[in-house]
Structures are given as structure tokens and as C-alpha cells.
N, C-alpha and C positions, 0 to 999 in steps of 0.2 A: 504494500500500500504506500502511496506517496503522501507524506505528511509534511504540512507546513507547520513548523514550530515557531510560535510567536512569543516574544518576551521583551522586556524593557532593555533598551541599550542606552540611549542618552538620558532617559528618565531616572536611571540609577541601576547599579549592578550588585546591590546587596544580596540578591538571591541567585547569583551566578552559579553557585555550587548545586543548588536545586535544579537549575536549568540543565546543567551538565549531566546530572544523574538521570533526568527525564529523557534527554536525547540519547544517552548511552543505552538506556533501557529499551527504547524503541528500536534503535539500530541493532542491538543484540537479538531482538525478536524478528529480525529480517525485514524491517521496514526501511524504506528510503526516506530519510529526513532531509528535505530539500534545503533546509536552513540550519543544518547541524552546526555550522560555523558560529552561529549566534550564541551558542552556549559556552564558547571558549572565553577564558579569562582576558585574553588580549584583543578581543573583538574591536574595542574602541580604536586601537592603532590601525587595524585593517580597514575599518570604515572611514577613517580620516582621509584616505586617498581616493575615495569614490565620491563623485558629485551627487548632490541631492537628486538630480534627474536620473542618474544611473541607478541609484537605490530605488527610487520609485518604480522605474521601468522593470528592474530585476524582480522586485518584490511582488508587483502586480502579476508578472508573468508566472512566478512560482505559485501564487494563490490560484491563478487560472489552471495550473497544471496539477494541483494537489487533489487528493481524494478526500482529505479531512484536514481541518485546522485545529491544532492543539495550542492553547494559549495559557501562559502562566500570567495571571493578572494581579498579583499581590502588589506590585509596584506600578503606579499609574503611568501610562504611556499613550500619547496621541497616536503613534504609529500602530500599536497593538490594537487599539480601538478601531482604527481605520481598517486594518486587515480583517478583524472579526466581522465588521459590517460588510466588507466586500465579499467575504466567503458566504455570509448569510444571504446576501442578495443573489448569489449563485446557487442557493439552496444546498450548500455543502454542509456536512455535519461539522459542528464546532463544539469543542469541549474547553471550557474556561475553568482552570484550577486556581485556587488561591488559598493562602494560609489562613486558617481560622483566626479571627481576631483582627485581621487587617481590614482597613476600610477600602471597599471596592465600589466603583462607580455604580450608581443606581441605574444608569443606562444599561449596564451589563446585568445587574441583579434583577432588574424589573423586566427584562426582555423576555417575551413569551414566544419567540420564534420557535416553530416546531423542530428545527434542526439544532437548536442550541441546548447544551447541557452545562450545568454548573456543578462544581465540586469543591467544597471547603475541606482542606486536609490539615492534619495535625503535624505530620513530619514527612520526611522523604519516603519512608517505607509505605506510608499511607497513600501518598499520591501515586507511587509506582503500582500499588495494588489496584487503584482506580484506573490508571492507564491500561493495565492488563485487561480488566473487565470491559472497559469501554471499547478497546480495539478488537477484542474477541467478539463482542456483540456486533460490531460493524462487519467483521469478516463473515459471521454467520448469516447476517441479513443480506450480504452482497450476492 
């Protein structure tokens, strides 16, 4: 399955280790994570040399190509919200994961789109278990 993993980059990288665990988990299960590089600790250095237009065109193309979008939304990010909306407009399944106790946009929490799922997690093991359940359910329904 082609997965677009969406996470905060310029909005803050406090959750980078969680991002990395999520991506490693999906890759280990045989999925193609189009945006795996976003989970790397040094992504800000890599992204500095790419123009905003190139980022926009690249990311829109990847959303177009993905089968599902997985977003970690604990850290607010304009880009992540944009990517979620774009995937939902294309009727793609979207899973938004966030750490319990974090403030998440009401535009995400209140969204009743039929392809959007939300999951509040306690720790890395918890979110990885949900990723496994979610992706297996998508594979079964495909």
C-alpha cells in the first residue's frame, strides 16, 4: 500500500522520534511510505534547499499517488492540515493520530468525513498497535 505520512516539520519537531517509529513500523510491514524522509531527525536541513513551489508540487503529487494518508497531528501544522483536507477531498482514507492530552484543532476533531478516523494514543506502542489494526482493516476491505 502507498502511504503518505504527514507530520509537522516547520511547526516543531518535538515528536520526531514518534514519527520515526511510525514510519519504520509501516515500512517493516511492507508498505511504501512515500514521505518516509519526513520522519528523519535532519529533515529541516534537507528541506532548506527545496523551494516552496517544489515542496508543494512534490507533496500534492504524493497525496495524489497514495492509497491512504496517515497523519500525526499532536503538533499543529498548516501543511499537515492542508494535506489531510486534500486527501479527504479525494475520498482517500485518512487516519489522524495524536497524543492524549495534546490540544488538537477542532477542525480535525469535529470533522465527520466518512473516510476520516481519529486516534488518541498514550505512547509509541499504543499508536503502533492502532496503525497495525487500521492498515489491516484497509487491506481486508480492499
